[in-house]
N, CA, C and O atoms as CSV, one atom per row, in Angstrom:
chain,resi,resn,atom,element,x,y,z
A,1,UNK,N,N,142.774,78.991,77.112
A,1,UNK,CA,C,144.090,78.582,77.104
A,1,UNK,C,C,144.805,78.348,78.346
A,1,UNK,O,O,145.522,77.350,78.431
A,2,UNK,N,N,144.672,79.293,79.487
A,2,UNK,CA,C,145.083,79.459,80.469
A,2,UNK,C,C,144.885,78.603,81.704
A,2,UNK,O,O,145.525,78.611,82.756
A,3,UNK,N,N,143.676,77.740,81.273
A,3,UNK,CA,C,142.797,77.185,82.255
A,3,UNK,C,C,143.656,75.829,82.246
A,3,UNK,O,O,143.584,75.152,83.271
A,4,UNK,N,N,144.450,75.367,81.213
A,4,UNK,CA,C,145.359,74.284,81.297
A,4,UNK,C,C,146.466,73.857,82.286
A,4,UNK,O,O,146.863,72.781,82.733
A,5,UNK,N,N,146.817,75.250,82.447
A,5,UNK,CA,C,147.708,75.205,83.716
A,5,UNK,C,C,147.480,74.522,84.919
A,5,UNK,O,O,148.169,73.573,85.294
A,6,UNK,N,N,146.277,75.107,85.688
A,6,UNK,CA,C,145.626,74.284,86.855
A,6,UNK,C,C,145.362,72.624,86.655
A,6,UNK,O,O,145.573,71.725,87.469
A,7,UNK,N,N,144.953,72.561,85.611
A,7,UNK,CA,C,144.499,70.815,85.293
A,7,UNK,C,C,145.851,70.094,85.369
A,7,UNK,O,O,145.923,69.027,85.978
A,8,UNK,N,N,147.133,70.739,84.658
A,8,UNK,CA,C,147.895,70.066,84.561
A,8,UNK,C,C,148.879,69.917,85.989
A,8,UNK,O,O,149.712,69.048,86.251
A,9,UNK,N,N,148.507,70.938,86.680
A,9,UNK,CA,C,149.173,70.881,87.911
A,9,UNK,C,C,148.171,70.124,89.022
A,9,UNK,O,O,148.547,69.668,90.102
A,10,UNK,N,N,147.034,70.106,88.581
A,10,UNK,CA,C,146.252,68.969,89.609
A,10,UNK,C,C,146.601,67.691,89.595
A,10,UNK,O,O,146.605,66.971,90.594
A,11,UNK,N,N,147.064,67.180,87.908
A,11,UNK,CA,C,147.344,66.154,87.316
A,11,UNK,C,C,148.771,65.823,88.164
A,11,UNK,O,O,148.885,64.781,88.809
A,12,UNK,N,N,149.694,66.694,88.096
A,12,UNK,CA,C,150.983,66.422,88.927
A,12,UNK,C,C,150.913,65.925,90.081
A,12,UNK,O,O,151.392,64.877,90.513
A,13,UNK,N,N,150.015,67.068,90.804
A,13,UNK,CA,C,149.833,66.582,92.431
A,13,UNK,C,C,149.139,65.605,92.503
A,13,UNK,O,O,149.141,65.275,93.690
A,14,UNK,N,N,148.231,64.594,91.645
A,14,UNK,CA,C,147.768,63.804,91.830
A,14,UNK,C,C,148.636,62.538,91.698
A,14,UNK,O,O,148.159,61.517,92.192
A,15,UNK,N,N,149.901,62.452,91.073
A,15,UNK,CA,C,150.713,62.093,90.931
A,15,UNK,C,C,151.317,61.747,92.048
A,15,UNK,O,O,151.359,60.576,92.425
A,16,UNK,N,N,151.894,62.815,92.748
A,16,UNK,CA,C,152.381,63.408,93.921
A,16,UNK,C,C,151.887,62.495,94.965
A,16,UNK,O,O,152.656,61.801,95.631
A,17,UNK,N,N,150.439,62.490,95.133
A,17,UNK,CA,C,149.957,61.982,96.371
A,17,UNK,C,C,149.962,60.355,96.120
A,17,UNK,O,O,149.845,59.599,97.085
A,18,UNK,N,N,150.092,59.885,94.876
A,18,UNK,CA,C,150.081,58.295,94.597
A,18,UNK,C,C,151.547,57.948,94.648
A,18,UNK,O,O,151.910,56.772,94.648
A,19,UNK,N,N,152.462,59.037,94.695
A,19,UNK,CA,C,153.758,58.036,94.997
A,19,UNK,C,C,154.161,57.792,96.169
A,19,UNK,O,O,154.076,58.534,97.147
A,20,UNK,N,N,154.714,56.507,96.089
A,20,UNK,CA,C,155.043,55.981,97.270
A,20,UNK,C,C,156.282,55.722,97.584
A,20,UNK,O,O,156.491,54.977,98.542
A,21,UNK,N,N,157.373,56.281,96.846
A,21,UNK,CA,C,158.705,56.198,97.180
A,21,UNK,C,C,159.272,56.813,98.346
A,21,UNK,O,O,158.379,56.979,99.176
A,22,UNK,N,N,160.198,57.151,98.685
A,22,UNK,CA,C,160.822,57.839,99.794
A,22,UNK,C,C,160.855,59.241,99.873
A,22,UNK,O,O,161.416,59.728,100.855
A,23,UNK,N,N,160.278,60.109,98.889
A,23,UNK,CA,C,160.160,61.478,98.710
A,23,UNK,C,C,158.888,61.462,99.596
A,23,UNK,O,O,158.994,62.169,100.599
A,24,UNK,N,N,157.718,60.818,99.451
A,24,UNK,CA,C,156.540,60.904,99.764
A,24,UNK,C,C,156.409,60.341,101.123
A,24,UNK,O,O,155.400,60.660,101.753
A,25,UNK,N,N,157.296,59.532,101.690
A,25,UNK,CA,C,156.996,58.814,102.957
A,25,UNK,C,C,157.321,59.751,103.995
A,25,UNK,O,O,158.204,60.605,103.911
A,26,UNK,N,N,156.485,59.531,105.082
A,26,UNK,CA,C,156.675,60.255,106.053
A,26,UNK,C,C,156.218,61.937,105.752
A,26,UNK,O,O,156.727,62.904,106.318
A,27,UNK,N,N,155.343,61.976,104.918
A,27,UNK,CA,C,155.092,63.578,104.330
A,27,UNK,C,C,153.615,63.904,105.525
A,27,UNK,O,O,153.577,64.891,106.259
A,28,UNK,N,N,152.760,63.068,105.479
A,28,UNK,CA,C,151.594,63.143,106.519
A,28,UNK,C,C,151.446,62.309,107.742
A,28,UNK,O,O,151.245,61.098,107.824
A,29,UNK,N,N,151.619,63.407,108.888
A,29,UNK,CA,C,151.116,62.770,109.938
A,29,UNK,C,C,149.977,62.680,110.175
A,29,UNK,O,O,149.303,63.253,109.319
A,30,UNK,N,N,149.108,61.980,111.360
A,30,UNK,CA,C,147.949,61.767,111.466
A,30,UNK,C,C,147.182,63.343,111.272
A,30,UNK,O,O,146.330,63.500,110.397
A,31,UNK,N,N,147.524,64.266,112.028
A,31,UNK,CA,C,147.373,65.478,111.975
A,31,UNK,C,C,147.715,66.615,110.854
A,31,UNK,O,O,147.553,67.818,111.064
A,32,UNK,N,N,148.073,66.217,109.971
A,32,UNK,CA,C,148.629,66.847,108.731
A,32,UNK,C,C,147.610,66.470,107.662
A,32,UNK,O,O,147.214,65.305,107.655
A,33,UNK,N,N,147.089,67.431,106.653
A,33,UNK,CA,C,146.437,67.115,105.772
A,33,UNK,C,C,147.319,66.398,104.626
A,33,UNK,O,O,148.547,66.306,104.636
A,34,UNK,N,N,146.482,65.931,103.683
A,34,UNK,CA,C,147.376,65.474,102.791
A,34,UNK,C,C,147.121,66.187,101.794
A,34,UNK,O,O,146.172,66.969,101.731
A,35,UNK,N,N,148.213,65.919,100.633
A,35,UNK,CA,C,148.216,67.070,99.590
A,35,UNK,C,C,146.818,67.131,98.588
A,35,UNK,O,O,146.665,68.205,98.007
A,36,UNK,N,N,145.943,66.228,98.377
A,36,UNK,CA,C,144.610,66.043,98.046
A,36,UNK,C,C,143.801,67.186,98.883
A,36,UNK,O,O,143.295,68.157,98.320
A,37,UNK,N,N,143.729,66.947,100.409
A,37,UNK,CA,C,142.921,67.495,100.965
A,37,UNK,C,C,143.363,69.203,100.723
A,37,UNK,O,O,142.468,70.020,100.509
A,38,UNK,N,N,144.674,69.588,100.775
A,38,UNK,CA,C,144.897,70.831,100.796
A,38,UNK,C,C,144.477,71.372,99.141
A,38,UNK,O,O,144.285,72.584,99.049
A,39,UNK,N,N,144.368,70.766,98.197
A,39,UNK,CA,C,143.896,70.958,96.820
A,39,UNK,C,C,142.777,71.103,96.896
A,39,UNK,O,O,142.321,72.089,96.318
A,40,UNK,N,N,142.151,70.503,97.386
A,40,UNK,CA,C,140.661,70.575,97.443
A,40,UNK,C,C,139.954,72.053,98.077
A,40,UNK,O,O,139.009,72.700,97.626
A,41,UNK,N,N,140.936,72.339,99.482
A,41,UNK,CA,C,140.327,73.094,99.912
A,41,UNK,C,C,140.896,74.552,99.236
A,41,UNK,O,O,140.246,75.589,99.101
A,42,UNK,N,N,142.147,74.333,98.900
A,42,UNK,CA,C,142.480,75.559,97.724
A,42,UNK,C,C,141.300,75.954,96.856
A,42,UNK,O,O,141.071,77.157,96.730
A,43,UNK,N,N,140.499,75.036,96.222
A,43,UNK,CA,C,139.635,75.551,95.176
A,43,UNK,C,C,138.352,76.635,95.738
A,43,UNK,O,O,137.611,77.421,95.148
A,44,UNK,N,N,138.498,76.276,97.032
A,44,UNK,CA,C,137.177,77.315,97.694
A,44,UNK,C,C,137.703,78.171,98.497
A,44,UNK,O,O,136.966,79.117,98.774
A,45,UNK,N,N,139.064,78.162,99.122
A,45,UNK,CA,C,139.576,78.713,100.195
A,45,UNK,C,C,141.005,79.080,100.328
A,45,UNK,O,O,141.650,78.717,101.311
A,46,UNK,N,N,141.620,79.918,99.198
A,46,UNK,CA,C,143.124,79.665,99.197
A,46,UNK,C,C,143.777,80.066,100.570
A,46,UNK,O,O,144.802,79.440,100.839
A,47,UNK,N,N,143.416,80.876,101.359
A,47,UNK,CA,C,143.781,81.426,102.428
A,47,UNK,C,C,144.237,79.967,103.552
A,47,UNK,O,O,145.324,79.664,104.044
A,48,UNK,N,N,142.978,79.361,103.643
A,48,UNK,CA,C,142.839,78.153,104.211
A,48,UNK,C,C,143.814,77.276,103.689
A,48,UNK,O,O,144.638,76.725,104.419
A,49,UNK,N,N,143.764,77.106,102.386
A,49,UNK,CA,C,144.943,76.021,101.735
A,49,UNK,C,C,146.678,76.427,101.800
A,49,UNK,O,O,147.627,75.662,101.625
A,50,UNK,N,N,146.696,78.064,102.150
A,50,UNK,CA,C,148.059,78.331,102.399
A,50,UNK,C,C,148.173,77.998,103.922
A,50,UNK,O,O,149.240,77.413,104.107
A,51,UNK,N,N,147.511,78.146,105.007
A,51,UNK,CA,C,147.532,77.703,106.524
A,51,UNK,C,C,148.122,76.284,106.548
A,51,UNK,O,O,149.120,75.909,107.164
A,52,UNK,N,N,147.201,75.479,105.654
A,52,UNK,CA,C,147.352,74.038,105.903
A,52,UNK,C,C,148.688,73.709,105.253
A,52,UNK,O,O,149.331,72.785,105.752
A,53,UNK,N,N,149.142,74.299,104.290
A,53,UNK,CA,C,150.566,73.933,103.674
A,53,UNK,C,C,151.795,74.418,104.465
A,53,UNK,O,O,152.919,73.916,104.446
A,54,UNK,N,N,151.261,75.767,105.347
A,54,UNK,CA,C,152.652,76.198,106.024
A,54,UNK,C,C,152.423,75.368,107.339
A,54,UNK,O,O,153.358,75.669,108.080
A,55,UNK,N,N,151.723,74.593,107.874
A,55,UNK,CA,C,151.619,73.451,109.069
A,55,UNK,C,C,152.494,72.593,108.556
A,55,UNK,O,O,153.570,72.332,109.094
A,56,UNK,N,N,151.969,71.953,107.169
A,56,UNK,CA,C,152.670,70.907,107.109
A,56,UNK,C,C,154.220,71.038,106.517
A,56,UNK,O,O,154.944,70.042,106.517
A,57,UNK,N,N,154.642,72.179,106.066
A,57,UNK,CA,C,156.152,72.731,105.937
A,57,UNK,C,C,156.554,73.215,107.179
A,57,UNK,O,O,157.615,73.838,107.208
A,58,UNK,N,N,155.861,73.042,108.320
A,58,UNK,CA,C,156.486,73.704,109.570
A,58,UNK,C,C,157.145,72.025,110.363
A,58,UNK,O,O,158.171,71.853,111.021
A,59,UNK,N,N,156.026,70.978,109.935
A,59,UNK,CA,C,156.280,69.785,110.455
A,59,UNK,C,C,157.320,68.632,109.660
A,59,UNK,O,O,157.953,67.689,110.134
A,60,UNK,N,N,157.201,69.143,108.242
A,60,UNK,CA,C,157.811,68.513,107.222
A,60,UNK,C,C,158.739,69.288,106.384
A,60,UNK,O,O,158.474,69.396,105.186
A,61,UNK,N,N,159.943,69.919,106.936
A,61,UNK,CA,C,160.503,71.001,106.414
A,61,UNK,C,C,161.279,70.189,104.763
A,61,UNK,O,O,161.278,70.628,103.613
A,62,UNK,N,N,161.659,69.343,105.136
A,62,UNK,CA,C,162.337,68.476,104.103
A,62,UNK,C,C,161.472,67.598,103.306
A,62,UNK,O,O,161.921,66.538,102.870
A,63,UNK,N,N,160.018,68.039,103.042
A,63,UNK,CA,C,159.571,67.048,102.173
A,63,UNK,C,C,159.417,67.917,100.765
A,63,UNK,O,O,158.937,69.050,100.785
A,64,UNK,N,N,159.866,67.284,99.549
A,64,UNK,CA,C,159.798,67.803,98.410
A,64,UNK,C,C,158.453,67.951,97.880
A,64,UNK,O,O,158.218,68.824,97.045
A,65,UNK,N,N,157.569,67.174,98.296
A,65,UNK,CA,C,156.106,66.997,97.644
A,65,UNK,C,C,155.418,68.345,98.792
A,65,UNK,O,O,154.659,69.222,98.378
A,66,UNK,N,N,155.716,68.277,99.711
A,66,UNK,CA,C,154.997,69.514,100.355
A,66,UNK,C,C,155.453,70.765,99.651
A,66,UNK,O,O,154.571,71.409,99.082
A,67,UNK,N,N,156.674,71.205,99.601
A,67,UNK,CA,C,157.406,72.210,98.697
A,67,UNK,C,C,156.465,72.556,97.268
A,67,UNK,O,O,155.927,73.547,96.773
A,68,UNK,N,N,156.619,71.148,96.955
A,68,UNK,CA,C,156.047,71.225,95.637
A,68,UNK,C,C,154.293,71.656,95.697
A,68,UNK,O,O,153.871,72.349,94.771
A,69,UNK,N,N,153.666,71.376,96.411
A,69,UNK,CA,C,152.111,71.738,97.042
A,69,UNK,C,C,152.342,73.214,97.042
A,69,UNK,O,O,151.791,73.844,96.139
A,70,UNK,N,N,153.081,73.876,97.924
A,70,UNK,CA,C,153.334,75.080,98.278
A,70,UNK,C,C,153.528,76.208,96.992
A,70,UNK,O,O,153.019,77.328,96.953
A,71,UNK,N,N,154.379,75.607,95.996
A,71,UNK,CA,C,154.622,76.094,95.059
A,71,UNK,C,C,153.470,76.593,93.926
A,71,UNK,O,O,153.300,77.545,93.164
A,72,UNK,N,N,152.832,75.417,94.282
A,72,UNK,CA,C,151.388,75.403,92.775
A,72,UNK,C,C,150.283,76.310,93.707
A,72,UNK,O,O,149.396,76.899,93.090
A,73,UNK,N,N,150.339,76.427,95.279
A,73,UNK,CA,C,149.495,77.223,95.546
A,73,UNK,C,C,150.080,78.898,95.460
A,73,UNK,O,O,149.409,79.909,95.251
A,74,UNK,N,N,151.406,78.790,95.673
A,74,UNK,CA,C,151.749,80.384,95.547
A,74,UNK,C,C,151.297,80.550,94.031
A,74,UNK,O,O,150.284,81.248,94.018
A,75,UNK,N,N,151.605,80.236,92.986
A,75,UNK,CA,C,151.781,80.473,91.964
A,75,UNK,C,C,150.095,80.987,91.909
A,75,UNK,O,O,149.818,82.169,91.707
A,76,UNK,N,N,149.325,80.219,92.059
A,76,UNK,CA,C,147.391,80.187,92.189
A,76,UNK,C,C,147.391,81.783,92.815
A,76,UNK,O,O,146.968,82.695,92.105
A,77,UNK,N,N,147.864,82.030,94.102
A,77,UNK,CA,C,147.828,83.345,94.638
A,77,UNK,C,C,148.587,84.432,93.976
A,77,UNK,O,O,148.249,85.590,94.223
A,78,UNK,N,N,149.648,84.187,93.103
A,78,UNK,CA,C,150.367,85.056,92.314
A,78,UNK,C,C,151.478,85.708,93.349
A,78,UNK,O,O,151.943,86.838,93.202
A,79,UNK,N,N,151.819,84.821,94.400
A,79,UNK,CA,C,153.233,85.006,94.731
A,79,UNK,C,C,154.367,84.268,93.965
A,79,UNK,O,O,154.929,83.357,94.574
A,80,UNK,N,N,154.731,84.530,92.817
A,80,UNK,CA,C,155.495,83.805,92.072
A,80,UNK,C,C,157.103,84.090,92.682
A,80,UNK,O,O,157.970,83.320,92.268
A,81,UNK,N,N,157.398,84.874,93.383
A,81,UNK,CA,C,158.831,84.793,93.981
A,81,UNK,C,C,158.874,83.723,94.836
A,81,UNK,O,O,159.815,82.931,94.874
A,82,UNK,N,N,157.648,83.650,95.698
A,82,UNK,CA,C,157.736,82.290,96.659
A,82,UNK,C,C,157.621,81.317,96.191
A,82,UNK,O,O,158.211,80.356,96.684
A,83,UNK,N,N,156.794,81.158,95.016
A,83,UNK,CA,C,156.553,79.999,94.337
A,83,UNK,C,C,158.008,79.469,93.708
A,83,UNK,O,O,158.318,78.278,93.738
A,84,UNK,N,N,158.768,80.392,93.199
A,84,UNK,CA,C,160.091,79.935,92.682
A,84,UNK,C,C,161.243,79.385,93.790
A,84,UNK,O,O,162.099,78.501,93.839
A,85,UNK,N,N,160.817,80.271,94.493
A,85,UNK,CA,C,161.592,79.385,96.075
A,85,UNK,C,C,161.348,78.415,96.369
A,85,UNK,O,O,162.258,77.720,96.820
A,86,UNK,N,N,160.187,77.943,96.281
A,86,UNK,CA,C,159.389,76.686,96.839
A,86,UNK,C,C,159.642,75.611,95.793
A,86,UNK,O,O,159.760,74.415,96.062
A,87,UNK,N,N,159.725,76.200,94.438
A,87,UNK,CA,C,159.862,74.767,93.564
A,87,UNK,C,C,161.368,74.521,93.494
A,87,UNK,O,O,161.669,73.338,93.335
A,88,UNK,N,N,162.596,75.585,93.599
A,88,UNK,CA,C,163.816,75.194,93.676
A,88,UNK,C,C,164.179,74.472,95.162
A,88,UNK,O,O,165.251,73.869,95.216
A,89,UNK,N,N,163.478,74.502,96.157
A,89,UNK,CA,C,163.542,73.747,97.131
A,89,UNK,C,C,163.254,72.340,97.028
A,89,UNK,O,O,164.037,71.423,97.273
A,90,UNK,N,N,161.767,72.232,96.549
A,90,UNK,CA,C,161.486,71.101,96.107
A,90,UNK,C,C,162.407,70.381,95.197
A,90,UNK,O,O,162.869,69.313,95.598
A,91,UNK,N,N,162.728,70.816,94.045
A,91,UNK,CA,C,163.996,70.391,92.923
A,91,UNK,C,C,165.348,69.744,94.006
A,91,UNK,O,O,165.908,68.652,94.110
A,92,UNK,N,N,165.437,70.706,94.498
A,92,UNK,CA,C,166.914,70.403,95.583
A,92,UNK,C,C,166.644,69.092,96.615
A,92,UNK,O,O,167.595,68.321,96.743
A,93,UNK,N,N,165.493,68.817,97.303
A,93,UNK,CA,C,165.228,67.726,98.205
A,93,UNK,C,C,164.838,66.786,97.069
A,93,UNK,O,O,164.969,65.652,97.529
A,94,UNK,N,N,164.415,66.715,95.781
A,94,UNK,CA,C,164.159,65.803,95.206
A,94,UNK,C,C,164.427,65.850,93.592
A,94,UNK,O,O,163.534,65.903,92.747
A,95,UNK,N,N,165.732,65.823,93.351
A,95,UNK,CA,C,166.183,66.220,91.871
A,95,UNK,C,C,165.519,65.204,91.091
A,95,UNK,O,O,165.564,63.976,91.161
A,96,UNK,N,N,164.721,66.203,90.129
A,96,UNK,CA,C,163.742,65.440,89.051
A,96,UNK,C,C,162.418,65.689,89.278
A,96,UNK,O,O,161.617,65.665,88.344
A,97,UNK,N,N,162.052,65.949,90.514
A,97,UNK,CA,C,160.779,65.614,91.218
A,97,UNK,C,C,160.101,64.338,90.504
A,97,UNK,O,O,159.153,64.521,89.740
A,98,UNK,N,N,160.519,63.245,90.721
A,98,UNK,CA,C,159.754,62.117,89.779
A,98,UNK,C,C,158.356,61.945,90.206
A,98,UNK,O,O,157.522,61.377,89.501
A,99,UNK,N,N,158.065,62.524,91.561
A,99,UNK,CA,C,156.502,62.303,92.164
A,99,UNK,C,C,155.215,63.234,91.551
A,99,UNK,O,O,154.061,63.225,91.980
A,100,UNK,N,N,155.760,64.053,90.401
A,100,UNK,CA,C,154.988,64.690,89.763
A,100,UNK,C,C,155.413,64.768,88.281
A,100,UNK,O,O,156.595,64.763,87.935
A,101,UNK,N,N,154.411,64.837,87.464
A,101,UNK,CA,C,154.399,64.877,86.077
A,101,UNK,C,C,155.238,65.536,85.502
A,101,UNK,O,O,155.272,66.640,86.047
A,102,UNK,N,N,156.208,65.454,84.390
A,102,UNK,CA,C,157.389,66.423,84.029
A,102,UNK,C,C,156.614,67.370,83.289
A,102,UNK,O,O,157.211,68.403,82.986
A,103,UNK,N,N,155.297,67.247,82.891
A,103,UNK,CA,C,154.376,68.020,82.158
A,103,UNK,C,C,153.843,69.042,83.028
A,103,UNK,O,O,153.701,70.183,82.588
A,104,UNK,N,N,153.557,68.774,84.129
A,104,UNK,CA,C,153.415,69.479,85.436
A,104,UNK,C,C,154.607,70.589,85.941
A,104,UNK,O,O,154.317,71.732,86.293
A,105,UNK,N,N,155.675,70.178,85.921
A,105,UNK,CA,C,156.829,70.822,86.232
A,105,UNK,C,C,156.933,71.811,85.286
A,105,UNK,O,O,157.033,72.992,85.619
A,106,UNK,N,N,156.916,71.375,83.894
A,106,UNK,CA,C,157.421,72.555,82.549
A,106,UNK,C,C,156.175,73.318,82.932
A,106,UNK,O,O,156.499,74.497,83.078
A,107,UNK,N,N,155.198,73.184,83.103
A,107,UNK,CA,C,153.823,74.317,82.968
A,107,UNK,C,C,154.190,75.125,84.213
A,107,UNK,O,O,154.251,76.320,83.923
A,108,UNK,N,N,154.402,74.930,85.240
A,108,UNK,CA,C,154.709,75.648,86.351
A,108,UNK,C,C,156.322,76.596,86.177
A,108,UNK,O,O,156.492,77.741,86.594
A,109,UNK,N,N,157.112,75.947,85.628
A,109,UNK,CA,C,158.219,76.658,85.240
A,109,UNK,C,C,157.942,77.741,83.919
A,109,UNK,O,O,158.692,78.689,83.687
A,110,UNK,N,N,156.917,77.465,83.235
A,110,UNK,CA,C,156.773,78.088,82.161
A,110,UNK,C,C,155.814,79.474,82.852
A,110,UNK,O,O,155.879,80.636,82.450
A,111,UNK,N,N,155.075,79.036,83.810
A,111,UNK,CA,C,154.195,80.408,84.362
A,111,UNK,C,C,155.131,81.290,84.936
A,111,UNK,O,O,155.141,82.502,84.724
A,112,UNK,N,N,156.038,80.591,85.773
A,112,UNK,CA,C,156.860,81.422,86.818
A,112,UNK,C,C,157.867,82.425,85.892
A,112,UNK,O,O,158.058,83.604,86.187
A,113,UNK,N,N,158.475,81.757,84.728
A,113,UNK,CA,C,158.942,82.280,83.690
A,113,UNK,C,C,158.474,83.716,82.941
A,113,UNK,O,O,159.200,84.683,82.714
A,114,UNK,N,N,156.945,83.553,82.603
A,114,UNK,CA,C,156.420,84.374,82.002
A,114,UNK,C,C,155.941,85.214,82.654
A,114,UNK,O,O,155.751,86.288,82.083
A,115,UNK,N,N,155.507,85.079,84.247
A,115,UNK,CA,C,155.184,86.017,85.098
A,115,UNK,C,C,156.476,86.945,85.797
A,115,UNK,O,O,156.355,87.940,86.510
A,116,UNK,N,N,157.743,86.274,85.345
A,116,UNK,CA,C,158.419,87.162,86.142
A,116,UNK,C,C,159.159,88.164,84.752
A,116,UNK,O,O,159.868,89.124,85.053
A,117,UNK,N,N,158.984,87.925,83.729
A,117,UNK,CA,C,159.002,88.756,82.594
A,117,UNK,C,C,157.737,89.815,82.337
A,117,UNK,O,O,157.870,90.876,81.727
A,118,UNK,N,N,156.653,89.397,82.838
A,118,UNK,CA,C,155.345,90.295,82.507
A,118,UNK,C,C,155.361,91.331,83.696
A,118,UNK,O,O,154.693,91.119,84.708
A,119,UNK,N,N,156.147,92.467,83.547
A,119,UNK,CA,C,155.825,93.448,84.312
A,119,UNK,C,C,155.253,94.774,83.985
A,119,UNK,O,O,155.275,95.691,84.806
A,120,UNK,N,N,154.760,94.890,82.842
A,120,UNK,CA,C,153.721,95.378,82.272
A,120,UNK,C,C,152.453,95.266,82.805
A,120,UNK,O,O,152.107,94.120,83.091
A,121,UNK,N,N,151.512,96.347,83.054
A,121,UNK,CA,C,150.318,96.106,83.321
A,121,UNK,C,C,149.231,95.354,82.404
A,121,UNK,O,O,148.176,94.916,82.865
A,122,UNK,N,N,149.545,95.271,81.284
A,122,UNK,CA,C,148.684,94.788,80.316
A,122,UNK,C,C,148.875,93.089,80.467
A,122,UNK,O,O,148.106,92.276,79.954
A,123,UNK,N,N,150.215,92.705,81.381
A,123,UNK,CA,C,150.322,91.522,81.381
A,123,UNK,C,C,149.390,90.706,82.359
A,123,UNK,O,O,149.235,89.485,82.343
A,124,UNK,N,N,148.848,91.540,83.142
A,124,UNK,CA,C,148.079,91.065,84.432
A,124,UNK,C,C,146.703,90.051,84.203
A,124,UNK,O,O,145.961,89.667,85.107
A,125,UNK,N,N,146.584,89.749,82.839
A,125,UNK,CA,C,145.643,88.797,82.290
A,125,UNK,C,C,146.310,87.463,82.639
A,125,UNK,O,O,145.629,86.441,82.736
A,126,UNK,N,N,147.323,87.461,82.786
A,126,UNK,CA,C,147.880,86.019,82.870
A,126,UNK,C,C,147.849,85.476,84.580
A,126,UNK,O,O,147.605,84.368,85.059
A,127,UNK,N,N,148.249,86.932,85.288
A,127,UNK,CA,C,148.075,86.336,86.652
A,127,UNK,C,C,146.611,86.065,87.138
A,127,UNK,O,O,146.315,85.321,88.073
A,128,UNK,N,N,145.731,86.789,86.352
A,128,UNK,CA,C,144.192,86.750,86.704
A,128,UNK,C,C,143.669,85.193,86.227
A,128,UNK,O,O,142.770,84.528,86.742
A,129,UNK,N,N,144.587,84.820,85.005
A,129,UNK,CA,C,143.959,83.433,84.409
A,129,UNK,C,C,144.251,82.252,85.519
A,129,UNK,O,O,143.420,81.347,85.586
A,130,UNK,N,N,145.542,82.213,86.507
A,130,UNK,CA,C,145.803,81.150,87.178
A,130,UNK,C,C,145.258,81.571,88.691
A,130,UNK,O,O,144.844,80.714,89.472
A,131,UNK,N,N,145.299,82.810,88.978
A,131,UNK,CA,C,144.289,83.013,89.957
A,131,UNK,C,C,143.145,82.778,90.582
A,131,UNK,O,O,142.806,82.820,91.764
A,132,UNK,N,N,142.484,82.465,89.356
A,132,UNK,CA,C,141.080,82.329,89.386
A,132,UNK,C,C,140.611,81.165,89.741
A,132,UNK,O,O,141.248,80.242,89.232
A,133,UNK,N,N,139.511,80.753,90.598
A,133,UNK,CA,C,139.492,79.290,90.990
A,133,UNK,C,C,139.018,78.564,89.757
A,133,UNK,O,O,138.555,79.154,88.782
A,134,UNK,N,N,139.159,77.222,89.847
A,134,UNK,CA,C,138.761,76.493,88.528
A,134,UNK,C,C,137.712,75.313,89.306
A,134,UNK,O,O,137.129,74.465,88.630
């Protein structure tokens, strides 16, 4: 059941990549990786994916797509507080996050709410389920 979160987030990411509106415009310079490239790298090397998204954010701090990708990566790495901040920034830059599926946004929010409430050691299975590579 916990495996559906990364799949829905991946679908949301693919929608973000295909978006051609002003939110997505200007995201990737020639030297910056695309969201798809970052997500593919994250499947095998999350530390490298984090370095990639940090570089994109340094070049494009006002990109809602970049902040969304950062939030997804941070959730997978169990950096929930940072993921919440990245999601909030993405929503501030692009209210409604029209470049990603509503289901993916809802799933990310639910995961953040669950992990915020799950401070007991017995709840660590939730963290492990999303942090595991799929």
